[in-house]
C-alpha positions as CSV (number, residue, x, y, z in Angstrom):
1,X,30.2,-12.6,-30.4
2,X,29.8,-12.8,-26.6
3,X,28.0,-15.7,-25.2
4,X,25.6,-15.5,-22.3
5,X,27.4,-18.4,-20.6
6,X,29.9,-15.8,-19.2
7,X,28.8,-15.9,-15.6
8,X,30.8,-13.1,-14.0
9,X,30.8,-9.5,-15.0
10,X,34.4,-9.2,-13.8
11,X,35.5,-11.7,-16.5
12,X,34.5,-9.3,-19.3
13,X,37.0,-6.7,-20.7
14,X,35.8,-3.3,-21.9
15,X,35.5,-4.5,-25.5
16,X,33.4,-7.5,-24.6
17,X,31.2,-5.3,-22.4
18,X,30.5,-2.9,-25.3
19,X,29.8,-5.8,-27.7
20,X,27.4,-7.4,-25.2
21,X,25.7,-4.1,-24.6
22,X,25.2,-3.7,-28.3
23,X,23.7,-7.2,-28.6
24,X,21.3,-6.5,-25.7
25,X,20.1,-3.3,-27.3
26,X,19.6,-5.0,-30.7
27,X,17.6,-7.8,-28.9
28,X,15.5,-5.2,-27.1
29,X,14.6,-3.5,-30.4
30,X,13.9,-6.8,-32.1
31,X,11.5,-8.0,-29.3
32,X,9.9,-4.6,-28.6
33,X,11.3,-4.7,-25.1
34,X,11.8,-1.8,-22.7
35,X,14.7,-2.1,-20.2
36,X,14.3,-0.4,-16.9
37,X,17.2,-0.1,-14.4
38,X,17.4,1.2,-10.8
39,X,20.2,3.6,-10.0
40,X,21.8,1.0,-7.7
41,X,22.6,-1.4,-10.6
42,X,26.1,-1.9,-12.0
43,X,27.2,1.0,-14.3
44,X,27.3,-1.2,-17.4
45,X,23.8,-2.4,-16.7
46,X,22.5,1.1,-16.2
47,X,24.0,2.1,-19.6
48,X,21.9,-0.3,-21.6
49,X,18.6,0.7,-20.0
50,X,15.9,2.8,-21.7
51,X,15.1,4.4,-18.4
52,X,17.2,4.6,-15.2
53,X,15.4,5.8,-12.1
54,X,14.4,5.3,-8.5
55,X,11.3,3.4,-7.4
56,X,8.8,6.1,-8.1
57,X,10.2,7.0,-11.5
58,X,10.4,3.4,-12.6
59,X,6.8,2.7,-11.3
60,X,5.6,5.5,-13.5
61,X,7.6,4.3,-16.6
62,X,6.3,0.8,-16.0
63,X,2.7,2.0,-16.0
64,X,3.2,4.1,-19.2
65,X,5.1,1.7,-21.5
66,X,3.7,0.3,-24.8
67,X,6.4,-2.3,-25.0
68,X,5.5,-6.0,-25.2
69,X,8.3,-7.0,-22.8
70,X,9.5,-5.2,-19.7
71,X,13.0,-6.3,-18.6
72,X,13.5,-5.0,-15.1
73,X,17.0,-4.6,-13.7
74,X,16.2,-4.3,-10.0
75,X,15.2,-6.4,-7.0
76,X,12.2,-8.7,-6.9
77,X,9.6,-6.3,-5.5
78,X,10.3,-3.8,-8.3
79,X,9.7,-6.5,-10.9
80,X,6.5,-7.5,-9.1
81,X,5.4,-3.8,-9.1
82,X,5.9,-3.6,-12.9
83,X,3.8,-6.7,-13.4
84,X,1.1,-5.4,-11.1
85,X,0.9,-2.2,-13.1
86,X,1.1,-4.1,-16.5
87,X,-0.7,-7.4,-16.0
88,X,-0.9,-8.2,-19.7
89,X,2.7,-7.6,-20.4
90,X,5.6,-10.0,-20.1
91,X,7.9,-8.9,-17.2
92,X,11.3,-10.5,-17.0
93,X,13.8,-10.4,-14.1
94,X,17.4,-11.1,-15.0
95,X,18.1,-12.7,-11.5
96,X,15.1,-14.1,-9.6
97,X,17.3,-14.6,-6.6
98,X,17.8,-10.8,-6.3
99,X,15.4,-10.0,-3.4
100,X,15.2,-7.2,-0.9
101,X,15.9,-8.0,2.8
102,X,13.7,-5.2,4.0
103,X,10.7,-6.5,1.9
104,X,11.2,-9.9,3.5
105,X,10.9,-8.4,7.0
106,X,7.1,-8.3,7.0
107,X,4.4,-10.6,5.7
108,X,0.8,-10.2,4.7
109,X,-0.3,-12.1,7.8
110,X,1.6,-9.7,10.0
111,X,-0.1,-6.7,8.3
112,X,-3.5,-8.2,8.8
113,X,-2.8,-8.6,12.5
114,X,-1.8,-4.9,12.7
115,X,-5.0,-3.9,11.0
116,X,-7.0,-5.9,13.6
117,X,-5.1,-4.2,16.4
118,X,-5.6,-0.7,14.9
119,X,-8.9,-0.8,12.9
120,X,-9.0,3.0,12.7
121,X,-5.6,3.2,10.9
122,X,-4.6,3.2,7.2
123,X,-1.8,0.9,6.2
124,X,0.9,2.8,4.3
125,X,3.3,0.4,2.6
126,X,6.7,1.4,1.4
127,X,7.0,0.2,-2.1
128,X,9.9,-2.0,-0.9
129,X,7.4,-4.7,0.0
130,X,6.2,-8.0,-1.6
131,X,3.1,-8.1,-3.8
132,X,1.2,-10.0,-1.1
133,X,1.9,-7.2,1.4
134,X,0.8,-4.5,-1.0
135,X,-2.4,-6.5,-1.6
136,X,-3.5,-6.0,2.0
137,X,-2.3,-2.3,2.3
138,X,-4.3,0.9,1.7
139,X,-1.7,2.9,-0.2
140,X,2.0,2.6,-1.3
141,X,4.7,5.2,-1.0
142,X,8.3,5.7,-2.0
143,X,11.0,7.7,-0.2
144,X,10.3,10.5,-2.7
145,X,6.6,10.9,-2.0
146,X,6.0,9.4,1.4
147,X,5.5,12.7,3.3
148,X,3.3,14.1,0.6
149,X,1.1,11.1,0.3
150,X,0.7,10.6,4.1
151,X,-0.3,14.3,4.5
152,X,-3.1,13.8,2.0
153,X,-4.6,10.8,3.8
154,X,-7.8,11.4,5.7
155,X,-7.0,9.0,8.5
156,X,-5.4,10.4,11.6
157,X,-3.6,7.1,12.4
158,X,-1.0,5.5,10.2
159,X,0.4,2.0,10.2
160,X,3.8,2.5,8.4
161,X,5.5,-0.6,7.0
162,X,8.1,-2.0,6.9
163,X,11.0,0.6,7.2
164,X,11.4,2.2,10.6
165,X,13.8,4.8,9.4
166,X,11.5,6.1,6.6
167,X,8.6,5.8,8.9
168,X,10.2,8.0,11.6
169,X,11.2,10.5,8.9
170,X,7.6,10.8,7.8
171,X,6.4,11.0,11.4
172,X,8.7,13.9,12.0
173,X,7.2,15.8,9.0
174,X,3.6,14.9,9.7
175,X,3.3,15.4,13.5
176,X,-0.4,15.8,13.4
177,X,-0.9,12.1,12.8
178,X,-0.4,9.1,15.0
179,X,2.0,6.4,13.8
180,X,2.5,2.7,14.3
181,X,5.8,1.9,12.8
182,X,7.0,-1.6,11.9
183,X,10.7,-2.2,12.8
184,X,12.0,-3.3,9.5
185,X,15.1,-1.7,7.9
186,X,17.5,-1.7,4.9
187,X,20.7,-3.3,6.1
188,X,23.2,-1.4,3.9
189,X,21.6,2.0,4.7
190,X,20.6,1.5,8.4
191,X,23.8,-0.1,9.5
192,X,26.1,2.7,8.3
193,X,27.2,4.4,11.5
194,X,27.4,8.0,12.7
195,X,31.1,7.4,13.6
196,X,31.9,6.5,10.0
197,X,30.1,9.6,8.8
198,X,31.9,11.8,11.4
199,X,35.2,10.6,10.0
200,X,34.2,11.6,6.5
201,X,33.0,15.0,7.7
202,X,36.4,15.6,9.5
203,X,38.3,14.5,6.4
204,X,36.2,16.7,4.1
205,X,35.1,19.7,6.3
206,X,34.0,21.7,3.2
207,X,31.7,19.0,1.9
208,X,27.9,18.9,2.2
209,X,26.2,15.7,3.3
210,X,23.3,14.1,1.5
211,X,21.7,10.9,2.9
212,X,18.8,8.6,2.1
213,X,15.9,8.5,4.6
214,X,16.5,4.7,5.0
215,X,19.6,5.6,7.0
216,X,19.7,5.5,10.8
217,X,18.2,8.6,12.6
218,X,21.7,9.5,13.9
219,X,22.9,9.8,10.3
220,X,19.9,11.8,9.3
221,X,20.6,14.3,12.1
222,X,24.1,14.9,10.7
223,X,23.0,15.6,7.1
224,X,22.6,18.8,5.2
225,X,20.0,17.1,2.9
226,X,17.8,14.1,3.3
227,X,15.9,12.7,0.3
228,X,15.2,9.9,-2.1
229,X,17.7,8.7,-4.7
230,X,16.4,11.1,-7.4
231,X,16.2,13.9,-4.9
232,X,19.8,13.3,-3.8
233,X,20.9,13.4,-7.4
234,X,19.3,16.8,-7.9
235,X,20.8,18.2,-4.6
236,X,24.3,16.8,-5.1
237,X,24.6,17.9,-8.7
238,X,23.3,21.5,-8.1
239,X,24.2,22.6,-4.6
240,X,26.8,25.3,-4.1
241,X,29.4,22.8,-2.6
242,X,32.2,21.4,-4.8
243,X,32.2,18.3,-2.7
244,X,29.3,16.2,-1.5
245,X,29.4,13.2,0.9
246,X,26.7,10.8,-0.3
247,X,25.4,8.2,2.0
248,X,23.4,5.8,-0.1
249,X,24.2,2.8,-2.4
250,X,27.4,3.3,-4.4
251,X,25.7,2.6,-7.7
252,X,24.4,6.2,-7.6
253,X,27.9,7.6,-8.2
254,X,27.7,6.6,-11.9
255,X,24.7,8.8,-12.5
256,X,26.1,11.7,-10.4
257,X,29.3,11.7,-12.5
258,X,27.2,11.8,-15.7
259,X,25.0,14.6,-14.5
260,X,27.7,16.8,-13.2
261,X,31.3,15.6,-13.5
262,X,32.7,18.9,-12.2
263,X,31.8,18.0,-8.6
264,X,33.5,15.5,-6.3
265,X,31.1,12.9,-4.9
266,X,32.5,11.2,-1.8
267,X,31.2,7.8,-0.9
268,X,32.6,5.9,2.2
269,X,35.8,4.1,1.4
270,X,34.3,0.9,2.5
271,X,31.7,1.1,-0.3
272,X,33.0,-1.8,-2.5
273,X,31.9,-5.3,-3.2
274,X,32.0,-6.1,0.5
275,X,31.3,-2.6,1.8
276,X,28.9,-1.0,4.1
277,X,26.4,0.8,1.8
278,X,26.4,-1.8,-0.9
279,X,23.4,-3.8,-2.1
280,X,24.6,-7.2,-3.0
281,X,21.3,-8.3,-4.4
282,X,21.1,-5.2,-6.8
283,X,24.6,-6.0,-8.0
284,X,23.7,-9.7,-8.6
285,X,22.3,-8.6,-12.0
286,X,25.0,-8.7,-14.6
287,X,25.1,-8.1,-18.4
288,X,25.4,-11.8,-19.2
289,X,22.2,-12.5,-17.1
290,X,20.4,-9.6,-18.8
291,X,21.4,-11.0,-22.2
292,X,20.4,-14.6,-21.5
293,X,17.1,-13.5,-19.9
294,X,16.1,-11.3,-22.9
295,X,17.3,-13.7,-25.5
296,X,15.5,-16.7,-24.1
297,X,12.6,-14.7,-22.5
298,X,13.1,-16.6,-19.2
299,X,12.5,-15.6,-15.6
300,X,9.1,-14.2,-16.2
301,X,7.4,-12.7,-13.2
302,X,4.1,-14.5,-12.5
303,X,1.6,-13.4,-9.9
304,X,-1.9,-14.7,-9.0
305,X,-4.6,-12.6,-10.6
306,X,-6.3,-11.8,-7.3
307,X,-3.0,-10.5,-5.9
308,X,-2.4,-8.3,-9.0
309,X,-5.9,-6.9,-8.7
310,X,-5.6,-6.1,-4.9
311,X,-2.0,-4.9,-5.1
312,X,-2.7,-2.5,-8.0
313,X,-5.1,-0.4,-5.9
314,X,-2.6,1.0,-3.4
315,X,0.0,1.5,-6.2
316,X,-2.5,3.4,-8.4
317,X,-3.6,5.4,-5.4
318,X,0.0,6.3,-4.8
319,X,0.5,7.5,-8.3
320,X,-2.7,9.6,-8.1
321,X,-1.7,11.2,-4.8
322,X,1.9,11.9,-5.8
């Protein structure tokens, strides 16, 4: 039997990983728990999840589940979203230290100041925000539905927070509206350079390029396809190219290989545990932490009732509009 005291995923061999996965699944069944995992999680964590998805897919699953416990393998704002949409359920986070740098780049106080400066605008909050920020926003969006949702809003002026890359991507596709864009960003996506991508294109001239809209505008200009994580999966696994250069978090490769192992998915060589497009906070969740959290039912996500009530409105509005 594998004990939860094993702190590092790297200390487990394949047999131990399989045993621990079986124990986690047995616990989930015993406790009527649903396990949700983002595509950027470690492969062995993705493999024990009931549902693996991007922010929008997981938001929907969280709002539809009849489980007593939601164990969310993702960063903090995702777990908060699950709690907001399921206030009566116990939501557990395997690693409470797993936050999102982008989400921390804006506060509720800063949003309220923007609203004072632009009273005729609606605040569109990327789902990669804290519960407190969602609570003072008008509607939430994900990278998958941002353009669609913003087009449906009656307001002609949009305050887009906090991601400048996604904000500018939406602005490009909704030119009829005026945008005030907060200058936040996702470090792994935004800091990947056009020079690095150019090297990959030269090395693999026959490959298509799929990138996430959190990437720098120069990267987006060089892409054959720009889309959310789930949209990249669909494009990369079905396009007519045998090779696809993928510029997003390396955890996605696990799903791509499962969906269509006949293609070659090229991620930058620097994508490793200290690489460029690598989310350290996503990878901070390990199987031992998942096991310990579920077995002891610890690390419960607790939010004030007023924040839950206020933050649920923009999330529900997003789900309705998308």
